[in-house]
C-alpha positions in Angstrom: 0.0 0.0 0.0 1.3 3.4 -1.0 0.1 6.6 0.7 -1.2 9.5 -1.4 -0.3 13.0 -0.2 -2.9 15.7 -0.1 -1.3 17.4 -3.1 -1.4 14.2 -5.1 -5.0 13.7 -4.2 -5.8 17.2 -5.4 -3.7 17.3 -8.6 -4.1 13.8 -9.7 -7.6 12.9 -8.5 -9.4 16.2 -7.9 -9.9 15.4 -4.2 -9.5 18.5 -1.8 -9.2 18.4 2.0 -10.9 21.4 3.7 -11.1 21.6 7.3 -12.6 24.5 9.3 -13.9 25.7 12.6 -17.3 27.5 12.1 -18.4 30.6 14.1 -20.4 28.4 16.3 -17.2 26.4 17.2 -18.4 23.4 15.2 -15.6 21.5 13.5 -15.9 20.3 9.9 -13.5 18.0 8.2 -14.3 17.8 4.5 -13.1 15.8 1.5 -14.5 17.4 -1.7 -14.1 16.0 -5.2 -13.9 18.1 -8.3 -17.3 16.6 -9.4 -18.9 18.2 -6.4 -19.5 15.1 -4.3 -18.1 15.3 -0.8 -17.8 13.7 2.7 -18.0 15.9 5.9 -17.4 14.9 9.5 -19.0 17.5 11.7 -18.2 17.6 15.6 -20.5 19.9 17.5 -18.8 21.8 20.3 -21.9 23.7 21.2 -25.6 23.1 20.6 -27.4 24.8 17.8 -28.9 25.0 14.4 -26.8 25.2 11.2 -27.8 27.4 8.3 -31.0 26.6 6.4 -30.6 25.7 2.8 -31.6 23.6 -0.1 -30.0 22.0 -3.1 -31.4 21.8 -6.7 -29.5 18.6 -7.7 -27.5 17.5 -4.8 -28.7 15.0 -2.2 -27.3 15.1 1.4 -27.1 11.9 3.4 -26.6 12.4 7.2 -25.4 9.6 9.5 -25.3 10.0 13.2 -22.2 8.7 15.0 -22.4 10.1 18.5 -25.2 11.9 20.2 -28.2 12.8 18.0 -29.4 15.3 15.6 -32.6 16.9 14.5 -33.5 17.4 10.9 -36.1 20.1 10.1 -37.7 20.1 6.6 -39.8 23.1 5.4 -43.2 22.6 3.9 -43.3 24.1 0.3 -44.5 27.6 1.1 -43.0 28.1 4.7 -46.5 28.7 6.1 -47.0 25.6 8.2 -44.6 24.0 10.8 -41.7 22.1 9.5 -41.4 18.4 9.7 -38.8 17.6 12.3 -37.1 14.2 12.7 -34.8 13.0 15.4 -31.9 10.7 14.6 -29.9 8.8 17.0 -26.6 6.9 16.6 -26.3 4.6 13.5 -29.5 6.1 12.0 -29.3 8.0 8.6 -31.5 10.2 6.4 -31.2 11.5 3.0 -32.6 15.0 2.4 -35.0 15.4 -0.8 -33.6 17.6 -3.6 -35.3 21.0 -3.7 -36.6 21.0 0.0 -35.4 23.5 2.5 -33.8 21.9 5.5 -31.7 22.6 8.6 -29.9 20.4 11.2 -29.7 20.9 14.9 -26.8 19.3 16.7 -26.4 19.2 20.5 -22.9 19.7 22.0 -20.9 16.6 21.7 -22.7 15.2 18.6 -20.7 13.8 15.7 -22.4 13.3 12.3 -21.2 12.4 8.8 -22.6 14.1 5.8 -22.3 12.6 2.3 -23.1 15.0 -0.6 -23.9 13.0 -3.7 -25.6 13.1 -7.1 -24.8 16.7 -7.9 -22.2 18.0 -10.3 -21.5 21.4 -8.9 -20.8 20.8 -5.2 -20.8 24.0 -3.1 -22.4 26.1 -5.9 -25.6 23.9 -5.3 -26.0 25.3 -1.8 -28.8 27.8 -1.7 -29.5 29.7 1.5 -32.9 30.0 3.1 -32.7 32.7 5.7 -36.5 32.9 6.2 -36.4 29.2 7.3 -33.6 30.1 9.8 -36.0 32.5 11.4 -38.7 29.7 11.8 -36.3 27.0 13.2 -34.5 29.2 15.6 -37.8 30.2 17.2 -38.9 26.7 17.7 -38.7 24.8 20.9 -35.3 22.9 20.8 -36.2 19.2 19.7 -35.2 16.3 21.9 -34.7 12.6 21.4 -37.3 10.3 23.1 -36.3 9.1 26.5 -36.3 5.3 26.5 
């Protein structure tokens, strides 16, 4: 087995490593391909909602590793309450293309996000600030107590 350097991965295979600490303290470790598909490991340092958005062509599959996450999906016209699903470790969900969504992570949660099916990657991320206002006013979702 031969290791591939980050430079070789980028130059020869179009795979870029992008790691960042968000304003919220959330850590994101990303591998992004030139075709727009990507893998992201997210570690939540504090609790909170991410930024509401939608994709016209790209699917996002979320996998919970540690803790839990809430996925809020907007109805078509933003007039009714969103659908909120709670996912616990080893559960996964794939967001529908075209529907506005947002993720809530409690402190200590770790999730994996796979972006797939699109061909333009981050260019297919469309913000939805009106949905941010809705989810940030909701009562914080909680997982069911066994």
